[in-house]
Structure formats: structure tokens, C-alpha cells
C-alpha positions in Angstrom: 8.4 13.5 -18.1 5.5 11.1 -18.5 4.6 8.7 -15.7 5.7 5.2 -16.6 4.3 2.1 -14.9 5.4 -1.6 -15.0 2.6 -3.6 -16.6 2.5 -7.1 -15.2 0.7 -8.4 -18.3 3.2 -7.3 -20.9 6.1 -7.2 -18.4 7.1 -3.8 -19.8 7.4 -0.3 -18.5 4.6 1.6 -20.2 3.6 5.2 -20.3 0.3 5.9 -18.5 -2.1 6.9 -21.3 -5.5 7.3 -19.7 -8.4 6.1 -21.8 -10.1 9.4 -21.0 -7.6 12.3 -21.0 -7.1 13.7 -17.5 -9.0 10.9 -15.8 -7.8 7.6 -14.3 -10.0 4.7 -13.3 -8.3 2.2 -10.9 -9.6 -0.9 -9.3 -7.6 -2.7 -6.6 -8.5 -6.1 -5.1 -8.7 -5.6 -1.4 -8.8 -7.9 1.6 -10.8 -11.0 2.2 -11.9 -10.8 5.8 -11.0 -13.8 7.9 -9.1 -12.3 10.9 -7.2 -9.3 11.9 -5.1 -7.8 9.1 -1.4 -8.4 9.0 1.5 -6.3 7.7 1.3 -8.1 4.3 -2.2 -6.7 3.9 -1.0 -3.3 5.1 1.6 -3.2 2.3 -1.1 -3.5 -0.4 -3.2 -0.7 1.2 -0.3 1.6 1.7 1.2 1.0 -1.8 -2.0 1.8 -3.6 -2.7 4.7 -1.3 0.7 6.1 -2.3 -0.1 5.5 -6.0 -3.5 7.2 -5.7 -1.9 10.2 -3.9 0.6 10.6 -6.7 -1.9 10.3 -9.5 -4.1 13.0 -7.8 -1.0 15.2 -7.1 -0.1 14.9 -10.8 -3.5 16.4 -11.7 -5.5 13.4 -12.7 -9.1 13.1 -11.7 -9.0 9.6 -10.1 -11.8 7.2 -9.6 -10.3 4.6 -7.2 -12.4 1.6 -6.2 -11.2 -1.0 -3.7 -13.2 -3.9 -2.4 -13.3 -5.7 0.9 -14.7 -9.2 0.5 -17.1 -10.3 3.2 -19.7 -12.7 1.9 -21.7 -12.6 5.1 -22.6 -9.0 4.5 -26.4 -9.2 4.2 -26.8 -6.0 2.2 -24.7 -7.3 -0.7 -26.2 -6.5 -4.1 -26.1 -9.7 -6.3 -27.7 -8.7 -9.5 -24.5 -7.6 -11.3 -22.9 -10.9 -10.5 -25.8 -12.9 -11.8 -26.1 -10.8 -15.0 -22.4 -11.4 -15.7 -22.8 -15.2 -15.3 -25.8 -15.1 -17.6 -23.7 -13.3 -20.3 -20.9 -15.9 -19.9 -23.3 -18.8 -20.4 -24.9 -17.0 -23.4 -21.4 -16.3 -24.9 -20.4 -20.0 -24.6 -17.8 -19.4 -21.9 -19.7 -21.0 -19.0 -22.0 -23.9 -18.2 -24.4 -24.9 -15.5 -23.8 -28.3 -14.0 -26.4 -30.7 -12.8 -25.5 -30.1 -9.1 -26.5 -26.4 -9.3 -22.9 -25.1 -9.7 -21.9 -22.9 -12.6 -18.4 -23.2 -14.1 -16.2 -21.1 -16.4 -15.0 -23.2 -19.4 -11.3 -22.3 -19.5 -10.9 -24.0 -22.9 -13.0 -21.3 -24.5 -10.5 -18.5 -23.6 -7.4 -18.7 -25.8 -5.3 -16.2 -23.9 -5.8 -17.9 -20.5 -2.5 -17.8 -18.6 -1.1 -14.7 -20.3 -1.0 -12.6 -17.1 0.7 -15.2 -14.9 2.9 -16.7 -17.6 1.4 -20.1 -17.1 0.6 -22.6 -19.9 -2.8 -24.3 -19.9 -1.3 -27.7 -20.8 1.2 -27.4 -17.9 -1.6 -26.4 -15.5 -3.8 -29.3 -16.7 -1.1 -31.9 -16.3 -0.2 -30.6 -12.8 -3.8 -30.3 -11.7 -4.8 -32.1 -8.6 -7.0 -35.2 -9.1 -10.4 -34.1 -7.8 -13.6 -36.1 -7.5 -15.8 -33.6 -9.2 -17.8 -35.0 -12.0 -19.7 -31.7 -12.4 -16.6 -30.1 -14.2 -15.8 -30.9 -17.8 -12.2 -29.9 -17.2 -10.1 -29.8 -14.0 -9.1 -26.2 -14.8 -12.6 -24.9 -15.0 -13.4 -22.7 -12.0 -16.7 -22.0 -10.2 -18.8 -18.9 -10.9 -21.8 -19.8 -8.8 -21.8 -22.4 -5.9 -24.9 -24.3 -5.1 -26.1 -23.8 -1.6 -24.8 -26.0 1.2 -26.2 -26.3 4.7 -25.4 -23.5 7.1 -23.8 -21.3 4.4 -25.1 -17.9 3.3 -27.2 -18.1 0.1 -29.1 -16.1 -2.4 -31.6 -17.0 -5.1 -30.4 -17.3 -8.7 -31.5 -18.8 -12.0 -29.6 -21.9 -11.1 -31.1 -22.2 -7.6 -30.0 -20.9 -4.2 -26.3 -20.4 -3.7 -23.5 -17.9 -3.6 -21.0 -16.4 -6.0 -17.5 -17.8 -6.6 -14.5 -15.8 -5.3 -13.4 -14.5 -8.7 -16.7 -13.3 -10.2 -17.2 -10.8 -7.4 -14.3 -8.6 -8.5 -15.2 -8.8 -12.2 -18.7 -7.7 -11.4 -17.7 -4.9 -9.1 -14.9 -3.5 -11.3 -17.1 -3.4 -14.4 -20.1 -2.0 -12.6 -18.1 0.8 -11.0 -15.6 1.6 -13.7 -16.9 0.2 -17.0 -15.9 -2.7 -19.1 -12.5 -1.2 -20.0 -10.6 0.9 -17.4 -7.1 2.1 -16.8 -5.5 0.3 -13.9 -6.1 -3.0 -12.0 -4.0 -3.7 -9.0 -3.4 -6.0 -6.1 -0.9 -8.2 -4.3 1.4 -10.4 -6.4 -0.2 -13.5 -4.9 -3.4 -12.6 -6.7 -1.9 -12.9 -10.2 -2.9 -16.5 -10.4 -5.6 -17.7 -10.2 -7.6 -14.7 -9.1 -6.6 -12.0 -11.6 -6.1 -14.6 -14.4 -9.7 -15.7 -13.8 -11.0 -12.1 -13.6 -9.6 -11.4 -17.1 -11.2 -14.5 -18.5 -14.6 -13.7 -17.0 -14.6 -10.0 -17.8 -13.4 -10.3 -21.4 -15.7 -13.3 -21.9 -18.7 -11.4 -20.7 -18.1 -8.0 -22.3 -15.7 -8.5 -25.2 -13.7 -5.6 -24.0 -10.0 -5.6 -22.9 -10.8 -5.1 -19.1 -7.8 -3.4 -17.6 -5.3 -1.4 -19.6 -2.5 -1.9 -17.1 -1.9 -4.4 -14.3 0.0 -3.4 -11.1 1.1 -5.9 -8.5 2.9 -5.2 -5.2 5.5 -7.6 -3.8 5.3 -9.7 -0.7 6.2 -8.9 2.8 8.5 -11.7 3.9 9.7 -13.2 7.2 13.1 -15.0 6.9 12.6 -14.8 3.1 9.3 -16.6 3.2 6.0 -14.9 2.3 4.1 -13.6 5.3 0.8 -15.5 5.4 -1.8 -17.0 7.7 -1.2 -20.5 6.4 2.5 -20.4 7.4 1.7 -18.9 10.7 4.5 -16.3 10.3 2.4 -13.2 10.2 2.3 -10.1 12.5 -1.0 -8.3 12.8 -1.1 -4.5 12.3 -2.6 -4.0 15.7 0.4 -6.0 17.2 3.0 -3.9 15.4 1.2 -0.6 16.3 1.9 -1.3 20.0 5.6 -0.7 19.2 5.6 1.5 16.2 3.6 4.4 14.9 1.5 4.2 11.8 3.8 6.6 10.0 6.8 4.4 10.8 5.1 1.3 9.5 4.2 3.3 6.3 7.9 4.3 5.9 9.0 0.7 6.4 6.7 -0.2 3.5 7.5 2.6 1.1 11.3 2.8 1.6 11.4 -0.3 -0.6 10.1 -0.3 -4.2 6.5 -1.5 -4.3 7.3 -4.4 -6.6 10.3 -5.7 -4.6 9.9 -8.2 -1.7 10.6 -6.6 1.7 11.7 -8.6 4.8 9.9 -7.8 8.0 12.0 -7.3 11.1 12.2 -4.9 14.1 15.6 -3.8 12.6 13.8 -2.7 9.4 11.2 -0.8 11.4 13.8 0.8 13.6 15.5 2.0 10.4 12.2 3.5 9.2 11.9 5.2 12.6 15.4 6.6 12.3 14.7 7.9 8.8 11.6 9.8 9.9 13.5 11.1 12.9 16.1 12.5 10.6 13.5 14.3 8.4 11.4 15.6 11.3 14.6 16.9 13.0 15.3 18.9 9.9 11.8 20.4 10.1 12.1 21.3 13.7 13.1 24.9 14.2 13.3 25.5 10.4 9.7 24.5 9.9 7.5 27.3 8.6 4.2 26.3 7.1 3.6 29.7 5.8 6.9 29.9 3.9 6.6 30.4 0.2 8.3 28.0 -2.2 7.9 27.1 -5.9 6.0 23.9 -6.0 7.4 21.3 -8.4 10.2 23.5 -9.5 13.8 23.6 -8.6 16.3 20.7 -8.2 14.7 18.8 -5.3 11.1 18.9 -6.6 12.2 18.0 -10.1 14.2 15.0 -8.8 11.4 13.9 -6.6 8.9 14.1 -9.5 11.2 12.1 -11.7 11.5 9.4 -9.2 7.8 9.0 -8.7 7.2 9.1 -12.5 9.6 6.2 -12.8 7.2 3.5 -11.7 6.5 5.1 -8.3 10.2 4.8 -7.2 9.7 5.7 -3.6 13.2 4.7 -2.4 14.7 7.3 -4.7 12.0 9.8 -3.7 13.1 9.3 -0.1 16.7 9.9 -1.0 15.6 13.3 -2.4 13.9 14.0 0.9 17.1 13.2 2.8 19.1 15.5 0.5 16.6 18.2 1.1 16.8 17.7 4.9 20.6 18.0 4.6 20.2 21.3 2.8 17.9 22.6 5.5 20.4 21.7 8.2 23.2 23.5 6.2 21.1 26.7 5.8 19.6 26.7 9.3 22.2 29.1 10.9 23.4 31.0 7.8 20.1 31.6 6.0 17.0 30.9 8.2 14.6 32.2 5.6 16.0 29.8 2.9 15.9 27.0 5.5 12.2 27.7 6.2 11.5 27.7 2.4 13.2 24.3 2.0 11.4 23.0 5.1 8.0 24.0 3.6 9.0 22.1 0.4 10.1 19.1 2.4 6.8 19.0 4.2 4.9 19.3 0.9 6.8 16.6 -1.0 6.6 14.3 2.0 2.9 14.9 2.3 2.3 13.9 -1.3 3.1 10.3 -0.4 1.7 10.5 3.1 4.5 11.7 5.4 5.7 14.6 7.5 2.4 16.1 8.4 2.8 15.8 12.2 4.2 18.6 14.3 8.0 17.9 14.5 8.1 18.2 18.3 5.1 15.9 18.6 6.8 13.3 16.5 10.3 13.6 18.0 9.0 13.6 21.6 6.5 10.8 21.0 7.1 7.1 21.2 5.6 4.0 19.8 5.5 2.2 23.2 5.3 3.0 26.9 9.0 2.6 27.7 11.0 5.5 29.0 10.3 8.6 31.1 7.2 10.7 30.4 7.3 14.2 29.1 7.0 15.9 32.5 9.9 13.8 33.9 12.1 14.7 30.9 11.3 18.4 31.2 12.1 18.3 34.9 15.5 16.7 34.1 16.2 19.4 31.5 15.3 22.1 34.1 17.7 20.5 36.6 20.4 20.3 34.0 19.9 24.0 33.0 20.2 24.9 36.7 23.4 22.9 37.0 24.9 24.6 34.0 24.0 28.0 35.4 26.0 27.3 38.5 28.8 25.8 36.3 28.3 22.3 37.8 29.2 20.7 34.5 29.7 17.3 36.1 26.1 17.2 37.2 24.9 18.6 33.8 26.7 15.8 32.0 25.4 13.2 34.4 21.8 14.3 33.7 22.4 14.3 29.9 24.0 10.8 30.1 21.1 9.5 32.3 18.5 10.8 29.7 20.6 9.3 26.9 20.6 5.9 28.6 16.8 6.2 28.8 16.6 6.9 25.0 16.3 10.7 25.2 18.6 12.9 23.1 19.1 16.5 24.1 19.9 19.2 21.5 21.2 22.6 22.7 20.6 25.6 20.5 20.1 29.4 20.5 16.5 28.9 21.5 17.3 26.6 24.4 17.3 22.8 24.9 15.0 20.6 22.9 14.7 16.8 23.2 13.6 13.8 21.2 13.2 10.1 21.8 
């Protein structure tokens, strides 16, 4: 089965057909640094990390480029940007204004608006009235900004200044991956104007198609509104990591399809924690990293691969992992060797998308915050309970179990003794 990807430009599910057989070149617009990153930023990073992992696991040689925009970085290399602007002017797609700015002439690019589905006439009629006599059209966007006091600046053929926001990505993508490459990605909020302008710039300068396929991940929402700095409804990654582990945040993100909106809440993160607990519990005891299994063969591996080849359908892939965990639990007592083989497969399939690489006991006995008894106190309580059971004081044994349960600790009695998890 061929990997199919939803292309935001054509709005169709297309087979991945690399321009160079066996190799994929992918550019993803990263974060513009202005403050601590929030969970919306985390979704973009996690989604495209998942995609890059699957491409590599599928045997592609991946060249993955992701930028972080920080204009104050003094070691920035500007020549590729200046060269592209020079080409745009020479090709009749841009003009230098009297004030030192350089603008892209949107009227020269016939397919402007194709990615976002916006019509130029509608954009023009809805454009804000701006006092900017330097522009010939209100839709024209800046490629080079003339220097202003107390702003970073570099020399250029048009005088000192700095690049516009959109031209940076066009220059980086083409410099690193060539004029025409396989995949361009980013958050859905970048479709317009950023990615629309990238296409106009890149095609205008090179004459090539630019990206073969466009991928966009959906928003993280709070109460059905996009999480953003401007709305003040965002949660920083460092804040969330005080309560939840990185793997739990990753599960929260990938248990929804990457193109769908996902609503942020503690309940959703708790559900992600519970899902990982279920999978790590299946690995505990049955886990055998040295067990042999047939990679990418058999029912579970085939179903997992089919889900991932269907536009990176991670919710369905997770359902396969849960079914595999159920099979491990079924085989645990009757066929330990088969359970170990399935556990090795569970760990491998989970690892492909960035999960289940921790020690099961370390995960199950860990916690995302400081609440609850520490490990030593828990073990002391288990020892006391074992002593009560040995002297047949079952009332005391039950009291200790219930006390630990109230503290968020679950005990599991088995042939090898008592284990616990938070």
C-alpha cells in the first residue's frame, strides 16, 4: 500500500511520489520566537516529528529542514534572501519603492490565492485602508523593509534594512532543498498569508513549482477557540510539563488526527496518561526487548502500517496498539513466550511514532507532579501489607491497599509478587 497524503493545495488525498526515488525533501515552517512556546507550537513540532519518523521507518532517505525565525540572530546569512529579491525584481514580480522598501507585486502572479482558496478581488475589496503610498496595490507585501531606528539592519542594494517575514522561508527552503522539493508543511494558520506568499515569491523567482505537496496541521483550541498569544488563552509547554510528562503531551497531540482541531483540557491530558498507562501495563512483565518478532508482518503490524499510510492516521494506529496490548494480556499467563514476542512488537511499533521506549516500571511508578507518596513510602506500605497478609490479617492488608488507592497508587498482585503504579 502506497503512502497517501492530503495535499492542502489540491484538497485531495495524493500518493507520495518523491521527485527523486527513495528520497524525500521536506521543509516545515517553524516557530517565530517571541516568548515561551505554547502547546499549539508543540503540536506542529510533534506532528512533523511523527511524519519524519514514519517516512524514515518506511525506508525513505529524508532531508528534513525546519526553521526557527529569530531576526536578532547576528550570525544570520542574508545573501540568499537578497539574491531572491533581485531575481523577483528582474522577473517583473517586485518593485523597489522610493522609501527603501521592496514589495512583491501580487497582480503579476495569476494563481495567487490558490492554496488558501481566497480570491484576489475579494481580498482587495476587504483590505484595510492603509496610508502607504509606497505600495501600488494594498495586497502587495513587503520583501525588504527599510531600516528604522533601533531595529536590526543589514546592507542591501536598496539601502540598510531587514527582510520581510515571508521571504526568509522561501530563501531557506530553496537554498537547502532546491527550487522544487517534495513536502512543505506548517500550522494551518500559515496557509494565508505566509504560505500563499511563499509560493508567489518562490515560483516568481525560480519558475519552478516549489513544493509538490502541502501539509498543514490543525489548531489546538481552548473552548473551541484557537490557542494563541493574542487571545491570551495559551498554556506554555513548560507550564504543562509541571503536571504531565512529555510522552503524555505527545500522546494527547497524536491521539487526534493531525489535520483535526484538538481541544486542550486537563481531561484530555488525563485520557492520554491513561492510554499510555494501559500500554505500559501490557509491557510490564511481558516486556522482553530481546524477543524475536517479524517486523512489519502479521495482523497488527499490517494494520498499523495501513493506518499510517492513510495520511498518517495516528488515532487508528493507536487503536492497533491497544488491540496488541489486549492480546499481550490474554497471552501473559497461557503463553509467556508469545506475550513477550507481542510485547517486543508493541514496543517497536510505538517507537516508530515516538512512544513506549521507557522502562514500564519507571513510567508506571513515575508521576508528572510532586503529589502522592514517594517510592520509598510506597514500598514500605507494600512490605507492611505483605506482612499483614502473611499473618492472615486481611483487614489490615485491605486497609493499606485502600489507603494507597486513595493516594493514587494501584497495587497489582501476581506470581512474581506485588507491583504498583500511580
